[in-house]
MDAnalysis code that builds the backbone (N, CA, C; Angstrom):
import MDAnalysis as mda
import numpy as np

u = mda.Universe.empty(765, n_residues=255, atom_resindex=np.repeat(np.arange(255), 3), trajectory=True)
u.add_TopologyAttr("name", ["N", "CA", "C"] * 255)
u.add_TopologyAttr("resid", np.arange(1, 256))
u.add_TopologyAttr("resname", ["MET", "MET", "SER", "GLU", "LEU", "TYR", "ASP", "ALA", "TYR", "GLN", "LYS", "TYR", "PHE", "GLU", "ILE", "ILE", "ILE", "ALA", "GLU", "THR", "PRO", "GLU", "GLN", "ARG", "GLU", "ILE", "ALA", "TYR", "GLN", "ILE", "ARG", "TYR", "HIS", "VAL", "LEU", "CYS", "GLN", "GLU", "GLN", "ARG", "ILE", "PRO", "GLY", "PHE", "ASP", "GLN", "SER", "SER", "TYR", "PRO", "GLU", "LYS", "LEU", "GLU", "LYS", "ASP", "ASP", "PHE", "ASP", "ASP", "ARG", "ALA", "MET", "HIS", "ALA", "LEU", "LEU", "LYS", "HIS", "ARG", "SER", "SER", "GLY", "ASN", "TYR", "ILE", "GLY", "THR", "ILE", "ARG", "ILE", "VAL", "LEU", "PRO", "ASP", "PRO", "SER", "ALA", "LEU", "ASP", "LYS", "PRO", "PHE", "PRO", "VAL", "GLU", "SER", "TYR", "THR", "HIS", "LEU", "ASP", "THR", "GLU", "TYR", "LEU", "LYS", "ASN", "GLN", "ASN", "VAL", "SER", "ARG", "LEU", "GLN", "THR", "ALA", "GLU", "ILE", "SER", "ARG", "ALA", "LEU", "VAL", "ILE", "LYS", "GLU", "PHE", "GLN", "ARG", "ARG", "LYS", "GLY", "ASP", "LEU", "LEU", "TYR", "GLN", "GLU", "THR", "ASP", "GLU", "GLY", "GLU", "THR", "SER", "SER", "GLU", "ASP", "LYS", "SER", "SER", "THR", "LYS", "GLN", "ASN", "ASP", "ARG", "ARG", "VAL", "THR", "ALA", "ASN", "ILE", "SER", "LEU", "ILE", "LEU", "MET", "ALA", "ALA", "VAL", "VAL", "GLN", "MET", "SER", "VAL", "LYS", "SER", "ASN", "ALA", "GLU", "ASN", "TRP", "LEU", "SER", "PHE", "ILE", "ASN", "PRO", "ALA", "LEU", "ASN", "ARG", "LEU", "LEU", "SER", "TYR", "SER", "GLY", "MET", "GLU", "PHE", "THR", "PRO", "ILE", "GLY", "PRO", "LEU", "VAL", "GLU", "CYS", "HIS", "GLY", "ILE", "ARG", "ARG", "PRO", "TYR", "PHE", "ALA", "LYS", "MET", "THR", "ASP", "ILE", "LEU", "ASP", "LYS", "THR", "HIS", "SER", "GLU", "TYR", "GLN", "ASP", "VAL", "TRP", "GLU", "ILE", "LEU", "THR", "ASP", "GLN", "GLY", "LYS", "TYR", "LEU", "PRO", "ALA", "LYS", "THR", "ARG", "THR", "CYS"])
u.atoms.positions = np.array([
    [135.604, 222.908, 77.524],
    [135.865, 222.811, 76.080],
    [134.613, 223.203, 75.296],
    [134.797, 224.080, 74.308],
    [133.666, 224.532, 73.519],
    [133.193, 223.440, 72.563],
    [131.866, 223.356, 72.390],
    [131.324, 222.438, 71.407],
    [131.559, 223.004, 70.012],
    [131.469, 222.139, 69.025],
    [131.659, 222.572, 67.635],
    [130.614, 223.610, 67.241],
    [129.374, 223.408, 67.710],
    [128.299, 224.336, 67.373],
    [128.543, 225.707, 67.997],
    [128.950, 225.731, 69.256],
    [129.227, 227.002, 69.935],
    [130.423, 227.703, 69.293],
    [131.430, 226.945, 68.932],
    [132.612, 227.510, 68.289],
    [132.234, 228.173, 66.967],
    [131.353, 227.523, 66.190],
    [130.906, 228.099, 64.918],
    [130.104, 229.372, 65.153],
    [129.244, 229.344, 66.166],
    [128.461, 230.538, 66.506],
    [129.381, 231.708, 66.841],
    [130.395, 231.466, 67.675],
    [131.328, 232.515, 68.064],
    [132.134, 233.030, 66.866],
    [132.429, 232.140, 65.948],
    [133.239, 232.510, 64.785],
    [132.479, 233.419, 63.825],
    [131.194, 233.138, 63.638],
    [130.457, 233.814, 62.574],
    [129.537, 234.934, 63.037],
    [129.116, 234.932, 64.309],
    [128.055, 235.846, 64.720],
    [128.366, 236.628, 65.978],
    [127.675, 237.740, 66.091],
    [127.685, 238.523, 67.325],
    [126.262, 239.009, 67.584],
    [125.794, 238.824, 68.806],
    [124.491, 239.338, 69.215],
    [124.698, 240.697, 69.871],
    [123.944, 241.676, 69.417],
    [124.050, 243.030, 69.965],
    [122.674, 243.476, 70.445],
    [122.563, 243.817, 71.721],
    [121.320, 244.367, 72.233],
    [121.212, 245.810, 71.748],
    [120.106, 246.132, 71.092],
    [119.926, 247.466, 70.498],
    [119.509, 248.453, 71.580],
    [120.486, 249.130, 72.145],
    [120.233, 250.036, 73.269],
    [120.205, 251.505, 72.863],
    [120.670, 251.814, 71.665],
    [120.684, 253.205, 71.211],
    [119.625, 253.405, 70.125],
    [119.183, 254.650, 69.913],
    [118.226, 254.916, 68.832],
    [118.757, 254.458, 67.474],
    [120.054, 254.612, 67.258],
    [120.648, 254.211, 65.982],
    [120.566, 252.696, 65.788],
    [120.816, 251.944, 66.840],
    [120.743, 250.484, 66.745],
    [119.311, 250.013, 66.540],
    [118.365, 250.647, 67.233],
    [116.960, 250.269, 67.045],
    [116.506, 250.589, 65.626],
    [117.019, 251.664, 65.068],
    [116.661, 252.013, 63.692],
    [117.156, 250.940, 62.722],
    [118.305, 250.360, 62.988],
    [118.795, 249.256, 62.154],
    [117.827, 248.082, 62.229],
    [117.308, 247.806, 63.425],
    [116.330, 246.726, 63.576],
    [115.082, 247.011, 62.745],
    [114.611, 248.255, 62.765],
    [113.424, 248.619, 61.987],
    [113.705, 248.519, 60.486],
    [114.926, 248.845, 60.083],
    [115.294, 248.739, 58.670],
    [115.272, 247.282, 58.212],
    [115.804, 246.403, 59.041],
    [115.796, 244.976, 58.703],
    [114.366, 244.471, 58.607],
    [113.524, 244.875, 59.539],
    [112.124, 244.458, 59.514],
    [111.430, 244.932, 58.241],
    [111.690, 246.163, 57.843],
    [111.117, 246.676, 56.600],
    [111.613, 245.862, 55.413],
    [112.911, 245.612, 55.378],
    [113.501, 244.883, 54.255],
    [112.886, 243.490, 54.117],
    [112.766, 242.773, 55.237],
    [112.274, 241.392, 55.180],
    [110.763, 241.345, 54.961],
    [110.003, 242.087, 55.757],
    [108.543, 241.996, 55.704],
    [107.950, 242.672, 54.474],
    [108.497, 243.841, 54.112],
    [107.900, 244.629, 53.035],
    [108.509, 244.356, 51.662],
    [109.817, 244.103, 51.622],
    [110.485, 243.930, 50.335],
    [110.690, 242.468, 49.956],
    [111.150, 241.653, 50.890],
    [111.413, 240.253, 50.569],
    [110.135, 239.420, 50.581],
    [109.429, 239.457, 51.696],
    [108.259, 238.593, 51.843],
    [106.989, 239.215, 51.287],
    [106.932, 240.530, 51.240],
    [105.771, 241.267, 50.718],
    [104.476, 240.756, 51.341],
    [104.467, 240.729, 52.640],
    [103.319, 240.219, 53.379],
    [102.165, 241.216, 53.289],
    [100.937, 240.736, 53.048],
    [99.777, 241.637, 53.037],
    [99.694, 242.420, 54.348],
    [99.447, 243.721, 54.223],
    [99.414, 244.563, 55.408],
    [100.739, 245.249, 55.680],
    [101.771, 244.839, 54.943],
    [103.093, 245.458, 55.084],
    [103.506, 246.064, 53.742],
    [102.631, 246.880, 53.194],
    [102.888, 247.497, 51.898],
    [103.997, 248.542, 52.019],
    [104.904, 248.533, 51.061],
    [106.056, 249.436, 51.121],
    [105.648, 250.902, 51.185],
    [104.555, 251.244, 50.520],
    [104.124, 252.642, 50.489],
    [103.681, 253.152, 51.858],
    [103.397, 252.231, 52.769],
    [102.975, 252.626, 54.118],
    [104.157, 252.983, 55.008],
    [105.366, 252.774, 54.491],
    [106.576, 253.024, 55.285],
    [107.540, 253.899, 54.487],
    [107.202, 255.189, 54.318],
    [108.041, 256.074, 53.493],
    [109.471, 256.214, 54.013],
    [109.669, 256.027, 55.314],
    [111.016, 256.119, 55.881],
    [111.754, 254.787, 55.818],
    [111.080, 253.755, 55.279],
    [111.648, 252.412, 55.151],
    [112.051, 251.838, 56.514],
    [111.205, 252.122, 57.498],
    [111.368, 251.601, 58.853],
    [110.054, 250.950, 59.257],
    [110.082, 249.667, 59.592],
    [108.858, 248.981, 60.021],
    [108.780, 249.038, 61.536],
    [107.814, 249.806, 62.051],
    [107.640, 249.978, 63.490],
    [106.168, 249.799, 63.838],
    [105.906, 249.493, 65.115],
    [104.528, 249.465, 65.587],
    [104.468, 249.998, 67.015],
    [103.265, 250.031, 67.569],
    [103.068, 250.631, 68.891],
    [103.736, 249.843, 70.010],
    [104.036, 248.572, 69.763],
    [104.637, 247.748, 70.811],
    [106.136, 248.006, 70.977],
    [106.737, 248.671, 70.004],
    [108.185, 248.884, 70.061],
    [108.610, 249.754, 71.240],
    [107.716, 250.623, 71.683],
    [108.064, 251.515, 72.790],
    [108.266, 250.762, 74.100],
    [107.689, 249.573, 74.229],
    [107.897, 248.776, 75.447],
    [108.541, 247.426, 75.116],
    [109.446, 247.480, 74.173],
    [110.141, 246.261, 73.745],
    [111.647, 246.433, 73.860],
    [112.341, 245.297, 74.005],
    [113.792, 245.255, 73.858],
    [114.091, 244.623, 72.509],
    [115.110, 245.132, 71.851],
    [115.453, 244.668, 70.511],
    [116.891, 244.155, 70.492],
    [117.128, 243.154, 69.656],
    [118.484, 242.640, 69.475],
    [118.793, 242.550, 67.988],
    [120.068, 242.671, 67.673],
    [120.547, 242.562, 66.298],
    [121.492, 241.383, 66.184],
    [121.466, 240.743, 65.026],
    [122.400, 239.662, 64.731],
    [123.405, 240.189, 63.708],
    [124.672, 240.177, 64.090],
    [125.727, 240.714, 63.227],
    [126.584, 239.587, 62.682],
    [126.849, 239.646, 61.382],
    [127.710, 238.690, 60.703],
    [129.137, 239.214, 60.815],
    [129.987, 238.505, 61.544],
    [131.298, 239.038, 61.918],
    [132.189, 239.371, 60.719],
    [132.311, 238.448, 59.777],
    [133.289, 238.648, 58.706],
    [132.922, 239.794, 57.773],
    [131.630, 240.005, 57.540],
    [131.208, 241.090, 56.652],
    [130.921, 242.380, 57.409],
    [130.645, 242.247, 58.707],
    [130.278, 243.417, 59.494],
    [128.842, 243.849, 59.305],
    [128.068, 243.052, 58.556],
    [126.681, 243.407, 58.266],
    [125.739, 242.934, 59.372],
    [124.700, 243.734, 59.601],
    [123.609, 243.297, 60.468],
    [122.638, 242.497, 59.611],
    [122.364, 241.269, 60.002],
    [121.604, 240.378, 59.122],
    [120.290, 239.893, 59.713],
    [120.017, 240.215, 60.966],
    [118.782, 239.746, 61.569],
    [118.417, 240.556, 62.793],
    [117.198, 240.359, 63.245],
    [116.725, 241.058, 64.432],
    [115.641, 240.242, 65.115],
    [115.422, 240.534, 66.382],
    [114.351, 239.919, 67.159],
    [114.046, 240.864, 68.312],
    [112.825, 240.803, 68.816],
    [112.471, 241.655, 69.949],
    [111.684, 240.849, 70.975],
    [111.648, 241.363, 72.199],
    [110.706, 240.862, 73.196],
    [109.875, 242.052, 73.658],
    [108.563, 241.885, 73.615],
    [107.647, 242.920, 74.079],
    [107.404, 242.701, 75.563],
    [107.649, 243.732, 76.348],
    [107.552, 243.645, 77.799],
    [106.229, 244.225, 78.290],
    [105.809, 243.866, 79.491],
    [104.583, 244.446, 80.045],
    [104.806, 245.902, 80.429],
    [103.726, 246.634, 80.504],
    [103.787, 248.009, 80.984],
    [103.546, 247.971, 82.493],
    [104.563, 248.236, 83.317],
    [104.403, 248.122, 84.770],
    [103.283, 248.989, 85.328],
    [102.984, 250.103, 84.652],
    [101.936, 251.003, 85.132],
    [100.550, 250.611, 84.645],
    [100.491, 249.662, 83.708],
    [99.201, 249.209, 83.166],
    [99.361, 247.766, 82.692],
    [99.358, 246.836, 83.651],
    [99.630, 245.432, 83.328],
    [98.568, 244.806, 82.431],
    [97.393, 245.421, 82.356],
    [96.334, 244.870, 81.515],
    [96.537, 245.186, 80.036],
    [97.492, 246.049, 79.724],
    [97.756, 246.334, 78.312],
    [98.110, 245.034, 77.605],
    [97.481, 244.757, 76.460],
    [97.689, 243.455, 75.808],
    [99.075, 243.298, 75.204],
    [99.520, 242.039, 75.162],
    [100.676, 241.684, 74.358],
    [100.197, 241.556, 72.912],
    [101.096, 241.590, 71.925],
    [100.672, 241.501, 70.526],
    [99.764, 240.314, 70.233],
    [100.094, 239.132, 70.767],
    [99.302, 237.935, 70.481],
    [97.868, 238.086, 70.951],
    [97.654, 238.850, 72.014],
    [96.302, 239.018, 72.553],
    [95.429, 239.885, 71.658],
    [96.036, 240.521, 70.661],
    [95.272, 241.301, 69.695],
    [94.665, 240.414, 68.615],
    [95.148, 239.169, 68.529],
    [94.728, 238.277, 67.448],
    [93.919, 237.076, 67.913],
    [94.094, 236.668, 69.153],
    [93.410, 235.464, 69.623],
    [93.361, 235.473, 71.144],
    [92.629, 234.511, 71.702],
    [92.551, 234.404, 73.161],
    [93.520, 233.333, 73.645],
    [93.989, 233.504, 74.866],
    [94.936, 232.572, 75.462],
    [94.232, 231.718, 76.505],
    [94.805, 230.556, 76.769],
    [94.276, 229.662, 77.798],
    [94.680, 230.212, 79.164],
    [93.859, 231.092, 79.694],
    [94.193, 231.756, 80.955],
    [94.234, 230.775, 82.120],
    [93.445, 229.706, 82.047],
    [93.449, 228.715, 83.126],
    [94.802, 228.013, 83.196],
    [95.348, 227.684, 82.020],
    [96.670, 227.054, 81.979],
    [97.723, 227.999, 82.558],
    [97.685, 229.249, 82.143],
    [98.667, 230.222, 82.624],
    [98.541, 230.418, 84.131],
    [97.303, 230.392, 84.631],
    [97.087, 230.520, 86.075],
    [97.689, 229.336, 86.816],
    [97.493, 228.136, 86.263],
    [98.041, 226.928, 86.897],
    [99.568, 226.922, 86.886],
    [100.156, 227.624, 85.927],
    [101.611, 227.723, 85.844],
    [102.171, 228.860, 86.706],
    [101.268, 229.520, 87.438],
    [101.674, 230.646, 88.293],
    [102.442, 231.712, 87.509],
    [101.904, 232.041, 86.350],
    [102.573, 232.999, 85.475],
    [102.320, 234.427, 85.946],
    [103.382, 235.131, 86.219],
    [103.292, 236.548, 86.570],
    [103.369, 237.371, 85.290],
    [102.355, 238.173, 85.053],
    [102.350, 238.995, 83.847],
    [103.504, 239.994, 83.861],
    [103.889, 240.417, 85.053],
    [104.976, 241.382, 85.184],
    [106.308, 240.791, 84.743],
    [106.424, 239.456, 84.777],
    [107.669, 238.789, 84.389],
    [107.494, 237.978, 83.105],
    [106.594, 238.464, 82.251],
    [106.311, 237.798, 80.980],
    [106.712, 238.702, 79.821],
    [107.205, 238.101, 78.755],
    [107.559, 238.842, 77.542],
    [107.102, 238.044, 76.332],
    [106.726, 238.757, 75.287],
    [106.361, 238.069, 74.043],
    [107.486, 238.204, 73.025],
    [107.892, 237.069, 72.479],
    [108.923, 237.025, 71.442],
    [108.274, 237.311, 70.094],
    [108.809, 238.258, 69.349],
    [108.237, 238.545, 68.033],
    [109.258, 239.232, 67.132],
    [108.849, 239.441, 65.881],
    [109.696, 240.064, 64.859],
    [111.063, 239.378, 64.774],
    [111.035, 238.054, 64.729],
    [112.268, 237.275, 64.548],
    [112.516, 237.141, 63.049],
    [113.471, 237.889, 62.538],
    [113.668, 237.988, 61.096],
    [115.142, 237.956, 60.731],
    [115.448, 237.287, 59.614],
    [116.808, 237.237, 59.079],
    [116.740, 237.529, 57.586],
    [117.638, 238.372, 57.112],
    [117.684, 238.711, 55.694],
    [117.899, 237.442, 54.871],
    [117.125, 237.300, 53.827],
    [117.091, 236.062, 53.041],
    [118.462, 235.659, 52.517],
    [119.224, 236.620, 52.057],
    [120.550, 236.331, 51.485],
    [121.405, 235.507, 52.440],
    [121.317, 235.800, 53.726],
    [122.174, 235.139, 54.698],
    [121.602, 233.822, 55.193],
    [120.375, 233.515, 54.821],
    [119.820, 232.212, 55.157],
    [120.325, 231.145, 54.193],
    [120.916, 231.569, 53.084],
    [121.320, 230.634, 52.035],
    [122.824, 230.542, 51.850],
    [123.588, 231.223, 52.687],
    [125.041, 231.227, 52.510],
    [125.659, 229.983, 53.110],
    [126.283, 229.181, 52.293],
    [126.936, 227.965, 52.774],
    [128.212, 228.321, 53.535],
    [128.432, 227.607, 54.623],
    [129.660, 227.774, 55.371],
    [129.637, 228.892, 56.383],
    [128.617, 229.759, 56.328],
    [128.558, 230.880, 57.254],
    [127.599, 230.612, 58.407],
    [126.343, 230.379, 58.079],
    [125.306, 230.313, 59.097],
    [125.212, 228.937, 59.742],
    [126.323, 228.452, 60.272],
    [126.327, 227.117, 60.882],
    [125.672, 226.143, 59.923],
    [125.977, 226.343, 58.644],
    [125.282, 225.617, 57.582],
    [125.846, 224.217, 57.462],
    [125.112, 223.245, 57.953],
    [125.563, 221.858, 57.935],
    [125.306, 221.276, 56.544],
    [126.204, 221.561, 55.639],
    [126.030, 221.217, 54.231],
    [127.177, 220.323, 53.786],
    [127.011, 219.678, 52.644],
    [128.073, 218.855, 52.084],
    [129.192, 219.738, 51.557],
    [130.367, 219.145, 51.321],
    [131.512, 219.904, 50.833],
    [131.255, 220.427, 49.431],
    [132.010, 221.457, 49.074],
    [131.936, 221.980, 47.713],
    [132.432, 220.917, 46.734],
    [131.929, 221.000, 45.516],
    [132.373, 220.052, 44.508],
    [131.216, 219.254, 43.956],
    [131.534, 218.117, 43.360],
    [130.521, 217.298, 42.729],
    [129.569, 216.751, 43.785],
    [128.277, 216.814, 43.490],
    [127.252, 216.431, 44.454],
    [126.525, 215.189, 43.981],
    [126.419, 214.206, 44.843],
    [125.730, 212.965, 44.498],
    [124.225, 213.162, 44.569],
    [123.487, 212.217, 43.985],
    [122.032, 212.290, 44.038],
    [121.538, 212.193, 45.466],
    [122.266, 211.437, 46.292],
    [121.890, 211.317, 47.700],
    [122.041, 212.655, 48.408],
    [123.131, 213.397, 48.062],
    [123.337, 214.714, 48.655],
    [122.233, 215.673, 48.225],
    [121.869, 215.604, 46.944],
    [120.832, 216.498, 46.446],
    [119.505, 216.243, 47.140],
    [119.245, 214.993, 47.445],
    [117.974, 214.662, 48.089],
    [117.901, 215.173, 49.516],
    [119.054, 215.576, 50.059],
    [119.068, 216.058, 51.445],
    [118.930, 217.572, 51.532],
    [118.670, 218.237, 50.403],
    [118.608, 219.698, 50.392],
    [117.578, 220.233, 51.376],
    [116.388, 219.654, 51.354],
    [115.341, 220.139, 52.252],
    [115.733, 219.945, 53.709],
    [116.376, 218.828, 53.991],
    [116.806, 218.570, 55.360],
    [117.843, 219.606, 55.788],
    [118.774, 219.925, 54.896],
    [119.788, 220.929, 55.215],
    [119.162, 222.303, 55.436],
    [118.146, 222.636, 54.612],
    [117.459, 223.908, 54.793],
    [116.805, 223.984, 56.165],
    [116.246, 222.865, 56.610],
    [115.633, 222.839, 57.937],
    [116.691, 223.055, 59.015],
    [117.883, 222.475, 58.808],
    [118.963, 222.661, 59.778],
    [119.380, 224.124, 59.848],
    [119.461, 224.778, 58.682],
    [119.819, 226.190, 58.649],
    [118.811, 227.001, 59.451],
    [117.523, 226.766, 59.187],
    [116.475, 227.488, 59.902],
    [116.565, 227.241, 61.391],
    [116.809, 225.991, 61.771],
    [116.907, 225.653, 63.189],
    [118.085, 226.359, 63.840],
    [119.230, 226.394, 63.160],
    [120.415, 227.024, 63.738],
    [120.265, 228.537, 63.843],
    [119.655, 229.166, 62.845],
    [119.406, 230.599, 62.917],
    [118.432, 230.890, 64.049],
    [117.389, 230.072, 64.166],
    [116.419, 230.255, 65.242],
    [117.090, 230.120, 66.599],
    [118.039, 229.202, 66.703],
    [118.768, 229.007, 67.956],
    [119.539, 230.270, 68.336],
    [120.198, 230.888, 67.365],
    [120.971, 232.094, 67.647],
    [120.048, 233.239, 68.061],
    [118.908, 233.365, 67.376],
    [117.957, 234.402, 67.763],
    [117.402, 234.138, 69.159],
    [117.203, 232.867, 69.505],
    [116.734, 232.539, 70.850],
    [117.791, 232.874, 71.898],
    [119.058, 232.788, 71.529],
    [120.119, 233.208, 72.449],
    [119.988, 234.699, 72.754],
    [119.608, 235.469, 71.744],
    [119.368, 236.898, 71.966],
    [118.183, 237.107, 72.898],
    [117.162, 236.264, 72.749],
    [115.991, 236.346, 73.632],
    [116.390, 236.072, 75.077],
    [117.236, 235.073, 75.288],
    [117.698, 234.760, 76.643],
    [118.434, 235.963, 77.234],
    [119.321, 236.557, 76.462],
    [120.064, 237.716, 76.960],
    [119.122, 238.849, 77.367],
    [118.163, 239.160, 76.501],
    [117.235, 240.251, 76.802],
    [116.343, 239.905, 77.986],
    [115.940, 238.650, 78.082],
    [115.064, 238.232, 79.175],
    [115.770, 238.319, 80.517],
    [117.031, 237.908, 80.552],
    [117.802, 238.003, 81.793],
    [117.961, 239.467, 82.201],
    [118.236, 240.320, 81.223],
    [118.421, 241.740, 81.522],
    [117.135, 242.400, 82.010],
    [115.987, 241.928, 81.534],
    [114.701, 242.553, 81.872],
    [113.917, 241.775, 82.924],
    [114.511, 240.693, 83.445],
    [113.868, 239.869, 84.471],
    [112.570, 239.236, 83.969],
    [112.544, 238.869, 82.697],
    [111.387, 238.177, 82.123],
    [111.615, 236.670, 82.209],
    [110.759, 235.979, 82.941],
    [110.921, 234.543, 83.156],
    [110.013, 233.701, 82.270],
    [108.960, 234.325, 81.736],
    [107.966, 233.599, 80.946],
    [107.923, 234.153, 79.531],
    [107.753, 233.249, 78.565],
    [107.735, 233.659, 77.162],
    [106.415, 233.310, 76.501],
    [105.874, 234.269, 75.774],
    [104.766, 234.045, 74.855],
    [105.314, 234.132, 73.440],
    [104.684, 233.415, 72.526],
    [105.035, 233.553, 71.114],
    [103.795, 233.263, 70.286],
    [103.801, 233.718, 69.050],
    [102.671, 233.534, 68.132],
    [103.267, 233.103, 66.807],
    [103.447, 231.793, 66.639],
    [104.246, 231.276, 65.528],
    [103.554, 230.118, 64.821],
    [104.111, 229.758, 63.685],
    [103.644, 228.594, 62.939],
    [103.987, 227.322, 63.705],
    [103.055, 226.371, 63.803],
    [103.349, 225.121, 64.517],
    [104.584, 224.402, 63.990],
    [104.876, 224.549, 62.699],
    [106.055, 223.890, 62.133],
    [107.336, 224.449, 62.742],
    [107.361, 225.749, 63.026],
    [108.540, 226.345, 63.653],
    [108.692, 225.842, 65.082],
    [107.579, 225.723, 65.793],
    [107.663, 225.191, 67.152],
    [108.183, 223.756, 67.144],
    [107.745, 222.991, 66.169],
    [108.222, 221.610, 66.042],
    [109.725, 221.594, 65.764],
    [110.179, 222.515, 64.934],
    [111.607, 222.609, 64.614],
    [112.413, 222.974, 65.855],
    [111.906, 223.914, 66.634],
    [112.584, 224.303, 67.870],
    [112.659, 223.142, 68.851],
    [111.622, 222.307, 68.852],
    [111.581, 221.190, 69.805],
    [112.700, 220.190, 69.555],
    [113.183, 220.105, 68.323],
    [114.274, 219.180, 68.010],
    [115.566, 219.568, 68.734],
    [115.628, 220.810, 69.203],
    [116.801, 221.271, 69.953],
    [116.467, 221.523, 71.417],
    [115.339, 220.990, 71.873],
    [114.961, 221.128, 73.274],
    [114.261, 222.419, 73.620],
    [113.769, 223.149, 72.614],
    [113.151, 224.455, 72.861],
    [111.663, 224.456, 72.531],
    [110.973, 223.418, 72.906],
    [109.555, 223.294, 72.574],
    [108.694, 224.182, 73.464],
    [107.743, 224.877, 72.841],
    [106.771, 225.700, 73.543],
    [105.441, 224.941, 73.635],
    [104.626, 225.279, 74.625],
    [103.326, 224.638, 74.833],
    [102.229, 225.465, 74.178],
    [101.370, 224.854, 73.346],
    [100.266, 225.612, 72.748],
    [99.274, 226.059, 73.816],
    [98.842, 227.303, 73.751],
    [97.901, 227.828, 74.747],
    [96.731, 228.548, 74.079],
    [96.403, 228.127, 72.867],
    [95.295, 228.740, 72.163],
    [95.074, 228.068, 70.825],
    [94.051, 228.501, 70.091],
    [93.693, 227.857, 68.828],
    [94.595, 228.272, 67.672],
    [94.528, 227.502, 66.598],
    [95.182, 227.881, 65.350],
    [94.455, 229.079, 64.762],
    [95.223, 230.024, 64.242],
    [94.662, 231.265, 63.715],
    [95.318, 231.570, 62.375],
    [94.525, 232.064, 61.433],
    [95.075, 232.532, 60.167],
    [95.520, 233.981, 60.346],
    [96.821, 234.192, 60.320],
    [97.387, 235.543, 60.463],
    [98.720, 235.556, 59.721],
    [98.684, 235.956, 58.445],
    [99.868, 235.859, 57.589],
    [100.365, 234.411, 57.589],
    [99.467, 233.474, 57.409],
    [99.763, 232.052, 57.524],
    [99.190, 231.512, 58.823],
    [99.227, 230.196, 58.967],
    [98.686, 229.576, 60.171],
    [99.629, 229.805, 61.345],
    [99.087, 230.332, 62.419],
    [99.860, 230.577, 63.633],
    [99.076, 230.085, 64.843],
    [99.804, 230.006, 65.958],
    [99.181, 229.574, 67.199],
    [99.919, 230.222, 68.369],
    [99.207, 230.583, 69.425],
    [99.898, 231.123, 70.599],
    [100.571, 230.013, 71.399],
    [101.770, 230.303, 71.879],
    [102.548, 229.316, 72.641],
    [103.114, 229.970, 73.896],
    [103.500, 229.104, 74.835],
    [104.058, 229.563, 76.107],
    [105.215, 228.666, 76.520],
    [106.199, 229.269, 77.180],
    [107.294, 228.489, 77.772],
    [107.894, 229.270, 78.925],
    [108.410, 228.543, 79.899],
    [109.197, 229.158, 80.960],
    [110.666, 229.048, 80.579],
    [111.375, 230.139, 80.694],
    [112.784, 230.133, 80.312],
    [113.563, 229.079, 81.087],
    [113.288, 228.953, 82.383],
    [114.036, 227.983, 83.190],
    [113.801, 226.557, 82.710],
    [112.574, 226.251, 82.261],
    [112.281, 224.899, 81.768],
    [113.109, 224.581, 80.529],
    [113.188, 225.540, 79.614],
    [113.950, 225.319, 78.383],
    [115.440, 225.221, 78.675],
    [115.938, 226.067, 79.554],
    [117.365, 226.007, 79.875],
    [117.709, 224.729, 80.633],
    [116.822, 224.280, 81.510],
    [117.064, 223.021, 82.225],
    [117.110, 221.842, 81.252],
    [116.163, 221.832, 80.311],
    [116.097, 220.720, 79.358],
    [117.312, 220.705, 78.438],
    [117.685, 221.868, 77.931],
    [118.840, 221.901, 77.027],
    [120.129, 221.590, 77.785],
    [120.220, 222.013, 79.032],
    [121.427, 221.736, 79.817],
    [121.610, 220.243, 80.028],
    [120.518, 219.521, 80.214],
    [120.619, 218.089, 80.492],
    [120.643, 217.229, 79.238],
    [120.047, 217.721, 78.131],
    [119.904, 216.875, 76.947],
    [120.557, 217.427, 75.683],
    [120.776, 218.738, 75.628],
    [121.339, 219.367, 74.422],
    [122.391, 220.386, 74.862],
    [123.508, 219.891, 75.365],
    [124.509, 220.758, 75.981],
    [125.017, 221.831, 75.027],
    [125.212, 221.476, 73.761],
    [125.718, 222.467, 72.806],
    [124.706, 223.584, 72.572],
    [123.423, 223.235, 72.594],
    [122.374, 224.249, 72.468],
    [122.388, 225.173, 73.683],
    [122.493, 224.590, 74.869],
    [122.542, 225.375, 76.105],
    [123.720, 226.343, 76.097],
    [124.860, 225.908, 75.580],
    [126.038, 226.776, 75.524],
    [125.764, 228.027, 74.702],
    [125.061, 227.865, 73.586],
    [124.741, 229.020, 72.751],
    [123.679, 229.884, 73.416],
    [122.623, 229.261, 73.939],
    [121.538, 230.023, 74.558],
    [122.027, 230.897, 75.702],
    [122.944, 230.371, 76.502],
    [123.398, 231.092, 77.701],
    [124.785, 231.698, 77.553],
    [125.387, 231.568, 76.379],
    [126.777, 231.995, 76.165],
    [127.670, 231.329, 77.207],
    [127.562, 230.005, 77.241],
    [128.322, 229.163, 78.174],
    [128.090, 229.553, 79.639],
    [126.833, 229.812, 79.957],
    [126.466, 230.085, 81.343],
    [126.557, 231.537, 81.760],
    [126.908, 232.415, 80.829],
    [127.033, 233.843, 81.163],
    [125.672, 234.468, 81.438],
    [124.651, 234.020, 80.700],
    [123.307, 234.571, 80.862],
    [122.384, 233.501, 81.425],
    [122.050, 233.633, 82.697],
    [121.169, 232.692, 83.377],
    [120.158, 233.467, 84.205],
    [118.934, 232.940, 84.340],
    [117.966, 233.579, 85.239],
    [118.534, 233.650, 86.647],
    [118.144, 234.654, 87.392],
    [118.691, 234.874, 88.735],
    [118.556, 233.648, 89.620],
    [117.449, 232.908, 89.480],
    [117.191, 231.754, 90.342],
    [118.190, 230.625, 90.128],
    [118.808, 230.562, 88.946],
    [119.689, 229.439, 88.631],
    [121.163, 229.788, 88.758],
    [121.479, 231.031, 89.093],
    [122.884, 231.420, 89.215],
    [123.473, 230.870, 90.506],
    [124.738, 230.514, 90.429],
    [125.442, 230.041, 91.620],
    [126.601, 230.967, 91.928],
    [127.010, 231.004, 93.181],
    [128.103, 231.892, 93.588],
    [129.440, 231.351, 93.104],
])
């Protein structure tokens, strides 16, 4: 039996792995729209992207996914995983361009660089982050709103962010299974990591806090650890992450 959360995900969204040049171009368009037009982040000036496509050197060794809103048919979000270069494993991941990682911790975790991917460019168009009733938006009913309901606005916004992040993480699981990536790096705000932890998706800090378009920190997680934790403690989250067990690391599959 499907959980309510999984049912809502299936009703409203579709994850599409961007395997064609046309699909990847849509991902670059979304990145341009969010980073250059909506957020106007320093270093992402619109004039630097005359084709209105936000790309970087890491895209050539990355897998990309798109988030599609079923009822409108619009692509509303994107995320990528940057993979290692098998012919040059020493080539840095994006996070290594900004800070140093706790290599001793990674060594103790028996992390294979060949099976590691960095999660980045997780973006959703602002308009769709605010749509009630669509984005698994756990909001009060339409109509007159009490003062108690109004006071919960920030909490509801956090739920929206958490649910969108969950769907994007489901795309990460799909891409990781397809590319045999067992280990995840990320370079995110500690508040986002804390939000992910509420759904069993907590990453371990492996480096210092860094100012990079806001406060960020390098994090690490093993996909199997997160899937094991969500399977035992957050079943509805696990259903979305794995599409009800369709996407699992090779080690955890059963005949």
